[in-house]
C-alpha positions as CSV (number, residue, x, y, z in Angstrom):
1,X,86.4,123.2,-16.1
2,X,87.3,120.0,-14.7
3,X,85.2,117.0,-15.4
4,X,86.1,115.1,-12.5
5,X,86.6,115.7,-8.8
6,X,89.9,114.6,-7.2
7,X,89.1,117.0,-4.0
8,X,86.7,114.7,-2.7
9,X,87.5,112.8,-0.2
10,X,86.6,109.3,0.2
11,X,86.2,107.1,3.4
12,X,88.0,104.2,3.0
13,X,88.2,102.6,6.1
14,X,86.3,99.4,6.4
15,X,86.3,98.1,3.0
16,X,89.2,96.1,3.6
17,X,91.4,98.9,1.9
18,X,95.2,97.8,2.5
19,X,96.1,101.1,2.5
20,X,93.6,102.2,5.8
21,X,92.9,98.8,7.5
22,X,96.0,97.1,8.4
23,X,97.5,100.5,10.0
24,X,97.4,99.1,13.2
25,X,98.9,96.0,12.0
26,X,102.0,97.1,10.0
27,X,102.2,100.6,11.9
28,X,101.4,99.6,15.5
29,X,98.6,102.6,15.4
30,X,95.2,103.0,13.4
31,X,95.2,106.7,13.7
32,X,97.1,107.8,10.6
33,X,97.0,109.9,7.6
34,X,97.7,107.2,5.1
35,X,100.0,107.7,2.6
36,X,102.0,104.7,1.6
37,X,100.6,101.7,-0.5
38,X,100.6,102.7,-4.1
39,X,97.0,103.3,-4.7
40,X,95.3,106.7,-4.9
41,X,92.6,107.7,-3.1
42,X,90.3,109.5,-6.0
43,X,87.6,107.7,-7.1
44,X,88.6,105.1,-10.4
45,X,86.9,106.9,-13.8
46,X,83.3,106.2,-13.7
47,X,83.3,104.6,-16.5
48,X,85.0,101.5,-15.5
49,X,82.4,101.4,-12.5
50,X,79.4,101.9,-15.4
51,X,80.9,98.8,-17.4
52,X,81.6,96.4,-14.6
53,X,78.2,97.1,-13.0
54,X,76.9,97.1,-16.7
55,X,78.5,93.7,-16.9
56,X,77.5,92.8,-13.2
57,X,73.6,92.6,-14.3
58,X,73.7,90.0,-16.6
59,X,74.1,88.1,-13.3
60,X,75.5,84.9,-14.7
61,X,79.5,84.8,-14.1
62,X,80.4,82.0,-16.1
63,X,83.8,80.8,-17.9
64,X,84.7,83.5,-20.0
65,X,87.0,83.6,-22.9
66,X,89.5,86.6,-24.2
67,X,87.6,88.8,-26.0
68,X,89.3,90.2,-28.9
69,X,88.1,93.9,-28.4
70,X,90.3,93.3,-25.2
71,X,93.8,92.3,-26.8
72,X,92.6,95.2,-29.4
73,X,92.3,97.7,-26.8
74,X,95.6,96.9,-25.1
75,X,97.5,96.9,-28.7
76,X,95.3,100.4,-29.6
77,X,96.5,102.0,-26.3
78,X,100.6,101.0,-26.4
79,X,101.0,102.3,-30.2
80,X,99.3,105.6,-29.2
81,X,100.3,105.9,-25.5
82,X,103.5,104.6,-26.1
83,X,104.3,104.7,-29.5
84,X,105.4,100.7,-29.7
85,X,103.7,98.4,-32.7
86,X,103.1,95.5,-30.6
87,X,101.4,91.8,-32.1
88,X,99.0,89.7,-30.5
89,X,100.4,86.7,-30.4
90,X,103.1,88.9,-27.9
91,X,100.7,89.2,-25.4
92,X,99.2,87.0,-22.3
93,X,97.5,87.9,-19.4
94,X,99.2,87.6,-16.0
95,X,97.4,87.9,-12.8
96,X,99.9,90.4,-11.3
97,X,103.1,92.1,-12.1
98,X,105.0,90.9,-9.2
99,X,103.5,87.2,-9.6
100,X,104.9,87.8,-12.6
101,X,108.3,88.4,-11.5
102,X,108.3,85.1,-9.5
103,X,107.0,83.7,-12.6
104,X,110.3,84.7,-14.9
105,X,112.4,83.9,-12.3
106,X,110.6,80.1,-11.9
107,X,110.8,79.3,-15.7
108,X,114.3,81.0,-16.6
109,X,116.2,80.1,-13.7
110,X,117.8,77.4,-11.2
111,X,118.4,77.8,-7.3
112,X,122.2,78.9,-8.2
113,X,121.6,81.6,-10.6
114,X,121.4,85.4,-9.8
115,X,118.9,88.3,-10.2
116,X,120.1,91.9,-10.7
117,X,118.0,94.6,-9.1
118,X,118.9,98.1,-9.0
119,X,118.2,99.8,-5.2
120,X,116.8,101.9,-4.1
121,X,114.1,99.9,-5.5
122,X,110.4,98.8,-5.3
123,X,111.3,95.6,-2.4
124,X,109.7,93.1,-4.4
125,X,112.2,93.2,-6.5
126,X,114.6,91.7,-4.1
127,X,112.5,89.9,-1.9
128,X,111.3,87.8,-4.7
129,X,114.5,86.1,-5.8
130,X,115.4,85.8,-2.6
131,X,112.4,83.8,-1.6
132,X,112.9,81.1,-4.7
133,X,116.6,81.0,-3.3
134,X,118.1,83.2,-5.6
135,X,120.8,85.4,-5.4
136,X,120.6,89.2,-5.5
137,X,123.0,91.1,-7.1
138,X,122.7,94.9,-6.3
139,X,123.8,97.5,-8.7
140,X,122.9,100.7,-6.7
141,X,122.0,104.0,-8.5
142,X,123.6,106.9,-8.1
143,X,121.3,109.9,-7.2
144,X,123.0,113.3,-8.7
145,X,121.4,116.5,-8.4
146,X,118.2,115.4,-7.9
147,X,118.2,112.2,-10.1
148,X,119.1,108.8,-9.9
149,X,121.1,107.4,-12.8
150,X,122.2,104.2,-13.3
151,X,125.8,103.2,-13.3
152,X,126.5,100.9,-16.0
153,X,129.8,100.8,-15.2
154,X,129.3,99.0,-11.8
155,X,127.0,96.9,-13.3
156,X,129.4,95.2,-16.3
157,X,131.8,94.9,-12.6
158,X,129.2,93.6,-10.7
159,X,127.6,90.7,-13.0
160,X,129.0,87.4,-13.9
161,X,127.8,84.2,-15.7
162,X,125.5,83.1,-12.7
163,X,123.9,86.5,-13.6
164,X,120.4,85.0,-15.3
165,X,117.9,88.1,-15.2
166,X,117.6,91.8,-14.7
167,X,114.9,93.1,-13.1
168,X,114.2,97.2,-14.4
169,X,111.9,99.6,-12.9
170,X,110.7,101.5,-16.1
171,X,109.9,104.1,-15.0
172,X,111.8,104.1,-11.7
173,X,110.0,103.8,-8.4
174,X,110.7,105.2,-5.7
175,X,113.0,107.6,-7.6
176,X,110.6,108.3,-10.5
177,X,113.3,108.4,-13.2
178,X,111.8,107.9,-16.7
179,X,114.7,106.5,-18.2
180,X,116.0,107.9,-21.7
181,X,116.4,106.2,-24.9
182,X,120.5,105.9,-24.6
183,X,120.7,105.0,-21.0
184,X,117.5,101.5,-22.4
185,X,119.8,100.7,-25.0
186,X,123.1,100.8,-23.3
187,X,121.5,98.9,-20.5
188,X,119.9,96.2,-23.4
189,X,123.6,96.1,-25.0
190,X,125.2,94.9,-21.8
191,X,122.2,92.3,-20.8
192,X,122.3,90.9,-24.2
193,X,126.1,90.6,-24.5
194,X,126.3,88.8,-20.9
195,X,122.9,86.9,-21.7
196,X,121.3,88.5,-19.0
197,X,117.3,88.5,-19.4
198,X,115.4,91.5,-18.6
199,X,112.0,92.1,-17.0
200,X,110.8,96.0,-17.7
201,X,108.8,96.3,-14.8
202,X,106.8,99.6,-16.7
203,X,103.4,99.6,-14.5
204,X,103.8,103.4,-14.1
205,X,104.4,103.9,-17.7
206,X,101.1,106.3,-18.5
207,X,101.6,108.6,-15.2
208,X,104.3,110.3,-16.9
209,X,104.7,114.4,-15.8
210,X,105.3,117.3,-18.0
211,X,108.0,116.6,-20.8
212,X,108.8,113.5,-20.0
213,X,108.0,111.0,-22.2
214,X,108.2,106.7,-21.2
215,X,109.8,104.9,-23.7
216,X,109.3,101.1,-23.4
217,X,112.3,98.8,-23.2
218,X,111.7,96.1,-25.8
219,X,111.2,100.0,-28.5
220,X,114.6,100.7,-28.5
221,X,116.5,98.5,-30.2
222,X,116.3,95.0,-31.5
223,X,118.6,93.3,-28.7
224,X,115.7,95.3,-26.2
225,X,113.4,93.4,-28.1
226,X,115.1,90.0,-28.2
227,X,116.1,89.8,-24.8
228,X,113.0,91.0,-22.4
229,X,109.8,90.6,-20.9
230,X,107.5,93.7,-20.5
231,X,105.3,93.8,-17.9
232,X,102.5,96.4,-18.3
233,X,98.9,97.1,-16.5
234,X,96.1,99.7,-16.5
235,X,96.0,98.8,-12.7
236,X,98.3,101.9,-11.4
237,X,96.8,104.4,-14.2
238,X,93.4,103.9,-13.6
239,X,93.4,103.0,-9.6
240,X,91.8,99.5,-10.2
241,X,94.4,97.7,-8.4
242,X,91.8,95.3,-6.9
243,X,91.0,94.6,-10.5
244,X,94.3,92.0,-11.0
245,X,94.8,92.9,-15.4
246,X,98.0,93.3,-15.6
247,X,99.7,91.5,-19.4
248,X,103.1,90.7,-20.2
249,X,104.6,91.6,-23.9
250,X,107.2,89.0,-25.3
251,X,108.4,89.7,-28.8
252,X,111.0,87.0,-29.0
253,X,109.8,83.7,-30.0
254,X,111.8,81.2,-27.9
255,X,111.3,83.1,-24.7
256,X,107.9,83.8,-25.5
257,X,107.1,80.2,-26.0
258,X,108.6,79.1,-23.4
259,X,107.0,81.9,-20.8
260,X,103.8,81.1,-22.5
261,X,104.0,77.2,-21.9
262,X,104.7,78.0,-18.4
263,X,101.9,80.2,-17.8
264,X,99.6,77.6,-20.2
265,X,100.2,74.7,-17.6
266,X,98.8,76.1,-14.7
267,X,96.2,78.1,-16.5
268,X,98.2,81.6,-15.1
269,X,97.4,83.0,-18.3
270,X,93.6,82.8,-18.5
271,X,91.8,86.4,-16.9
272,X,88.5,86.9,-15.6
273,X,85.5,88.5,-16.4
274,X,86.0,91.7,-15.1
275,X,89.9,92.1,-16.0
276,X,88.8,92.2,-19.6
277,X,85.8,94.6,-18.6
278,X,88.3,96.8,-17.0
279,X,90.9,97.0,-18.9
280,X,89.4,97.6,-22.2
281,X,87.2,100.3,-20.8
282,X,89.8,101.6,-19.4
283,X,92.0,102.0,-22.5
284,X,88.9,103.2,-24.7
285,X,86.9,105.5,-22.8
286,X,89.2,106.8,-20.1
287,X,91.7,109.4,-21.7
288,X,89.7,112.2,-20.6
289,X,89.7,111.2,-16.6
290,X,93.7,110.3,-17.1
291,X,94.7,113.5,-18.4
292,X,93.2,115.2,-15.5
293,X,94.1,113.2,-12.8
294,X,98.2,113.2,-14.1
295,X,97.6,117.1,-13.5
296,X,96.2,117.3,-10.8
297,X,99.1,114.6,-9.3
298,X,101.9,116.8,-11.1
299,X,100.4,120.1,-9.0
300,X,100.5,117.9,-5.6
301,X,104.0,117.2,-6.5
302,X,104.5,120.8,-6.8
303,X,102.5,121.6,-3.1
304,X,104.7,118.9,-1.5
305,X,108.0,120.7,-2.7
306,X,106.5,124.3,-2.3
307,X,105.7,123.6,1.1
308,X,109.2,121.4,2.3
309,X,111.2,124.1,0.5
310,X,109.1,127.2,2.6
311,X,108.7,125.0,5.8
312,X,110.9,122.1,6.3
313,X,113.8,122.9,3.8
314,X,115.7,119.8,6.2
315,X,113.3,117.6,3.8
316,X,113.8,117.7,0.3
317,X,111.3,116.2,-2.5
318,X,112.9,114.2,-5.2
319,X,110.7,115.1,-8.1
320,X,109.1,112.0,-9.7
321,X,109.2,112.4,-14.1
322,X,106.7,109.7,-13.7
323,X,104.3,108.2,-11.0
324,X,102.5,109.8,-7.8
325,X,104.9,108.4,-5.4
326,X,107.5,111.5,-3.7
327,X,110.5,110.0,-2.3
328,X,111.8,112.2,0.4
329,X,115.2,113.1,1.2
330,X,115.2,113.2,4.9
331,X,118.8,113.0,5.6
332,X,119.9,116.0,6.5
333,X,117.7,115.5,10.1
334,X,120.6,113.9,11.1
335,X,117.8,110.7,12.2
336,X,118.8,107.0,12.4
337,X,116.1,105.6,10.3
338,X,114.1,104.1,13.4
339,X,114.0,108.0,14.8
340,X,112.8,108.8,11.3
341,X,110.2,106.2,11.0
342,X,109.1,106.8,14.9
343,X,108.9,110.9,13.7
344,X,106.3,110.0,11.1
345,X,104.6,107.6,12.3
346,X,104.1,108.9,16.3
347,X,104.9,112.4,16.2
348,X,103.7,113.2,13.0
349,X,101.0,110.6,12.9
350,X,101.8,109.9,9.0
351,X,101.9,106.1,7.3
352,X,104.4,106.5,4.5
353,X,106.7,103.8,3.5
354,X,109.9,103.5,5.1
355,X,112.8,104.0,2.9
356,X,115.3,101.3,4.4
357,X,112.7,98.7,2.5
358,X,114.2,99.7,-0.8
359,X,117.4,98.5,-0.3
360,X,121.0,100.2,-0.7
361,X,120.4,103.7,-0.8
362,X,117.0,104.0,1.0
363,X,118.6,104.5,4.3
364,X,117.6,108.4,5.3
365,X,114.7,108.6,2.9
366,X,110.8,108.1,3.1
367,X,108.1,107.2,0.5
368,X,105.3,109.4,-0.2
369,X,102.4,108.9,-2.4
370,X,100.3,112.0,-3.3
371,X,97.5,110.7,-4.6
372,X,94.9,111.6,-2.6
373,X,93.2,114.9,-2.1
374,X,95.2,118.2,-1.7
375,X,93.6,119.0,1.6
376,X,94.4,115.5,3.0
377,X,98.5,115.9,1.6
378,X,98.3,119.8,3.1
379,X,96.7,118.3,6.8
380,X,100.0,115.6,6.3
381,X,102.3,118.5,5.9
382,X,101.1,120.5,8.8
383,X,101.6,117.6,10.7
384,X,105.0,117.0,9.9
385,X,106.2,120.6,10.3
386,X,104.4,120.5,14.0
387,X,106.3,117.3,14.9
388,X,109.6,118.9,13.6
389,X,108.8,122.3,15.7
390,X,108.6,120.0,19.0
């Protein structure tokens, strides 16, 4: 019997939730079912809420040092969840993974340098380097038999001496790929030999489905360990994105000292009371919640896939190996991207992410967040079916 109620529909409107309270601004209307931005509509684990409330009752929120229990909880979690032994000195709090990516770009590159990404991919990978006036180099993924692959031969051809950083999405967003050890070893070899620092964004690493197993990039080889910065967080895993709680892991002394001195120079490495409390609690007391959440998400993925196959076969779900994000292949509808977005927003009354925002290979796709009660997804699918029938 389930310990937690993931079927409960929680009204988030009026709470300054990005998912619901900017619909008019982002989509031109506010009567939509929100299935876009990557947080879940499930209540966060009760243990985290209780720990935060208990700490808040102290009623004094002064300067806070980093508790040893906090770093110990991260070390223990990464070891038992992903089989990677990390050391305390490798760790630092960072105020968000996208911010962390921006900090790495600022710290390790100059204006004339290039940053490599593998689209279609999480759009800040392109936006952040561009805003920092770095040139973005695309190494597009290849979609084959419903699964994305890295084109490493093409990568060798598009990189040059100006390429200083490659941003890896591990697991991948929006395609949902969990990269294999060999894929990561091969990528690490290329980047090490060409002196390209790898940023591995592993924020979805704890939301892996079925027989798939997340492998931290830095754990696959010594070359990967000595040429990478890993970012992780409990935020996606335990639905606490509003509590900034990300951290970096850097095994290489030289890279670590350079980056952590950069963070210290602006006090960017200092966490806040509730980040420490939430992270430690998540990693020590919320295993059961996570187990049930991942199973519920998987059942949601299966529901969407079966519904589409039965009712809307022109739209195909790319089944994710990790995360609660489903990449919808809508190319058989034969619509322009503008028409496709209008179909979802104006006809089906659904707020999804426009696939084109994820760069090359995103046209003809939409990204669906299935981290919601199944009844909400059922209504969304019915809306889409009715919209297409017209």
